[in-house]
C-alpha positions in Angstrom: -20.9 -56.1 -47.3 -23.7 -55.2 -45.0 -21.3 -54.5 -42.3 -19.4 -52.1 -44.4 -22.6 -50.3 -45.3 -23.6 -50.0 -41.7 -20.2 -49.2 -40.2 -18.5 -47.1 -42.9 -18.2 -43.3 -42.3 -20.9 -41.3 -44.1 -21.0 -38.2 -46.2 -22.3 -35.3 -44.1 -24.6 -34.2 -47.0 -26.2 -37.1 -48.7 -25.3 -39.6 -45.9 -23.9 -42.2 -48.4 -21.2 -44.5 -46.9 -17.6 -43.5 -47.6 -14.7 -45.9 -48.1 -13.2 -46.9 -44.7 -10.0 -45.1 -45.5 -11.7 -41.8 -46.3 -11.4 -38.9 -43.8 -13.2 -36.4 -46.0 -16.5 -35.0 -44.6 -18.2 -35.0 -48.0 -18.2 -37.7 -50.7 -16.7 -36.9 -54.1 -20.0 -36.4 -55.7 -21.3 -33.8 -53.2 -18.0 -32.1 -53.1 -18.0 -31.6 -56.9 -21.6 -30.5 -56.7 -20.8 -27.6 -54.3 -20.4 -24.9 -57.2 -19.9 -21.2 -56.9 -23.3 -19.2 -56.6 -24.7 -18.2 -60.0 -27.2 -15.7 -58.3 -25.7 -12.2 -57.7 -28.6 -9.9 -57.1 -28.2 -7.6 -54.2 -30.9 -6.8 -51.5 -32.2 -3.3 -50.8 -29.9 -1.5 -48.3 -27.4 -4.3 -48.5 -24.5 -4.0 -51.0 -22.7 -6.0 -51.9 -24.4 -9.4 -51.1 -22.0 -12.3 -51.6 -23.1 -15.8 -51.6 -20.7 -18.9 -51.6 -23.2 -21.2 -53.3 -26.7 -21.6 -54.7 -29.1 -23.1 -52.2 -29.7 -26.4 -54.0 -28.5 -30.0 -54.0 -25.8 -31.1 -51.5 -25.4 -27.6 -50.3 -29.1 -27.4 -49.3 -28.9 -30.9 -47.6 -25.8 -29.9 -45.6 -27.2 -26.6 -44.5 -30.4 -28.1 -43.2 -28.5 -30.8 -41.4 -26.1 -28.2 -40.0 -28.9 -26.0 -38.8 -30.2 -28.8 -36.6 -26.8 -29.5 -35.3 -24.7 -26.3 -35.4 -22.1 -27.9 -33.1 -22.0 -31.3 -34.9 -20.1 -32.9 -37.9 -22.4 -31.4 -40.4 -21.6 -27.9 -39.4 -17.9 -28.8 -39.3 -18.2 -30.1 -42.9 -19.9 -27.1 -44.0 -17.4 -24.6 -42.5 -14.6 -26.7 -44.2 -16.2 -26.4 -47.5 -16.9 -22.7 -46.9 -13.2 -22.1 -46.1 -12.3 -23.6 -49.5 -14.7 -21.4 -51.2 -13.8 -18.3 -49.5 -11.4 -17.0 -52.1 -14.1 -16.7 -54.8 -16.3 -14.5 -52.5 -13.5 -12.3 -51.3 -10.7 -12.2 -53.9 -9.3 -9.0 -52.4 -9.2 -7.6 -49.0 -10.9 -9.5 -46.2 -13.9 -8.0 -44.3 -13.5 -5.5 -41.6 -16.2 -6.7 -39.3 -18.6 -9.8 -39.3 -22.0 -9.5 -37.5 -24.1 -12.6 -37.2 -27.7 -12.3 -38.1 -30.0 -13.1 -35.2 -32.1 -16.1 -35.3 -35.7 -16.8 -34.2 -34.5 -20.2 -32.8 -34.1 -20.1 -29.1 -30.4 -21.3 -28.9 -27.2 -19.5 -28.4 -25.1 -21.5 -31.0 -27.0 -20.7 -34.2 -25.4 -21.6 -37.5 -24.7 -18.0 -38.5 -23.1 -17.2 -35.2 -20.9 -20.4 -35.2 -19.9 -19.7 -38.8 -18.9 -16.2 -38.0 -16.9 -17.4 -34.9 -15.2 -20.0 -37.1 -14.1 -17.3 -39.6 -12.9 -15.1 -36.8 -10.7 -17.9 -35.5 -9.4 -19.2 -38.8 -8.9 -16.0 -40.6 -8.3 -13.6 -37.8 -11.4 -11.4 -38.5 -13.3 -9.2 -36.1 -16.6 -10.7 -34.9 -19.2 -8.8 -32.9 -22.7 -10.2 -31.9 -24.4 -6.7 -32.2 -27.8 -7.8 -33.4 -30.7 -9.3 -31.4 -34.4 -10.0 -31.8 -36.4 -7.3 -30.1 -39.7 -8.9 -30.7 -40.5 -12.6 -31.0 -42.2 -13.2 -34.4 -43.2 -16.5 -36.4 -40.3 -18.3 -38.2 -39.6 -16.9 -41.6 -39.7 -20.3 -43.2 -43.5 -20.3 -42.9 -44.0 -17.1 -44.8 -43.8 -15.9 -48.4 -41.8 -12.9 -49.6 -44.1 -9.8 -48.6 -45.0 -11.5 -45.4 -41.4 -12.1 -44.5 -40.7 -8.4 -44.7 -43.7 -7.4 -42.7 -43.0 -10.1 -40.0 -39.5 -8.8 -39.4 -40.2 -5.0 -39.6 -38.9 -3.5 -36.4 -38.1 -6.9 -34.8 -34.2 -6.6 -34.9 -32.2 -4.0 -32.9 -28.5 -3.4 -32.3 -27.1 -4.0 -28.7 -25.2 -1.2 -26.9 -22.0 -0.4 -28.7 -18.7 0.1 -27.1 -17.6 3.7 -27.7 -14.5 2.8 -29.9 -16.7 0.5 -32.1 -19.5 3.1 -32.3 -17.1 5.8 -33.5 -15.4 3.4 -36.0 -18.8 2.5 -37.6 -20.1 6.0 -37.6 -17.0 7.3 -39.3 -17.3 4.7 -42.1 -13.9 3.3 -41.3 -15.2 -0.2 -41.0 -17.2 -2.2 -43.6 -19.7 -4.2 -41.7 -20.8 -7.5 -43.0 -23.9 -9.3 -41.9 -23.4 -13.1 -41.7 -26.2 -15.5 -42.4 -26.7 -19.0 -43.6 -29.3 -18.6 -46.4 -30.7 -15.6 -48.3 -34.2 -16.4 -49.6 -36.1 -13.1 -50.2 -33.4 -11.1 -48.3 -35.9 -9.8 -45.7 -33.8 -10.7 -42.7 -30.7 -9.1 -44.1 -32.6 -6.1 -45.1 -33.9 -5.7 -41.6 -30.5 -6.3 -40.2 -29.1 -3.4 -42.4 -31.9 -1.2 -41.3 -31.0 -1.6 -37.6 -27.3 -1.2 -38.2 -27.7 2.0 -40.2 -30.0 3.4 -37.5 -27.2 2.7 -35.1 -24.7 4.8 -37.3 -23.3 2.2 -39.6 -22.7 3.7 -43.0 -21.3 0.8 -45.0 -23.2 -2.5 -44.9 -22.8 -5.7 -46.9 -23.8 -9.3 -46.3 -22.1 -12.7 -46.7 -24.3 -15.8 -46.9 -23.4 -19.5 -47.3 -26.2 -19.8 -49.9 -28.7 -17.9 -52.0 -32.0 -19.2 -53.2 -31.7 -19.1 -57.1 
C-alpha cells in the first residue's frame, strides 16, 4: 500500500495519488470542481472579459503550480482542461487575434504566452506577442487594487507592428483578445488595453483562465 501511494501517478492540482491505470491529469474530484466562472464583471476599457473559471479550489492550485512550471505537466493539464471549457467562453465565432499579456517574470515561456500558443496550435487562431514591459515594476501580487493600477501605469507598450497587421487593427477588422492567466483587479488587462488602443486597436477584449470572485 505504501508503494502504491509513493509510485502512483498524481493529480496535477491536488497531488493526490491516481489509480495506476488512470492517464487523466486531474483526479475525478478536481475535475468536477472546475466549474464555469460565476464572475462576469468587465474591466474598464476591456469588453468583453471572459473567464473560464473562478479562481478558487483546484483551479487556483493548478494555476499556481503551472505558473512555476509553464512547460511542465501542470500546465499541460491546465491547457487540457481549458480546451474542454472553451465552448462555454466562446459559444459562437472564434477570436480573431490573441495577444498574451506581458509578465513581470524574467522568463520567455510565461503561462499566458504558453496558453496563447497552445490555442493557436490546437484551434488555428492567430497569436501575436505585441505587448512588452517598458518599465520594470514590483510584482502585482504584492499590491492592493489602487496600487496595482498605479504600479502598471505606463509600464506596458506595443512592439512595432507589421504594416498589414497595423492596418487590420486600426480599421477595426480584427477583435483583439488579451490573454492572461488570472484577473484579480483587472489592472494588467486595463493597462494592456490602453497600450493597444494607443497603437490604433479599436476593439479589445480579454480572455483569462480564471477570475478572482
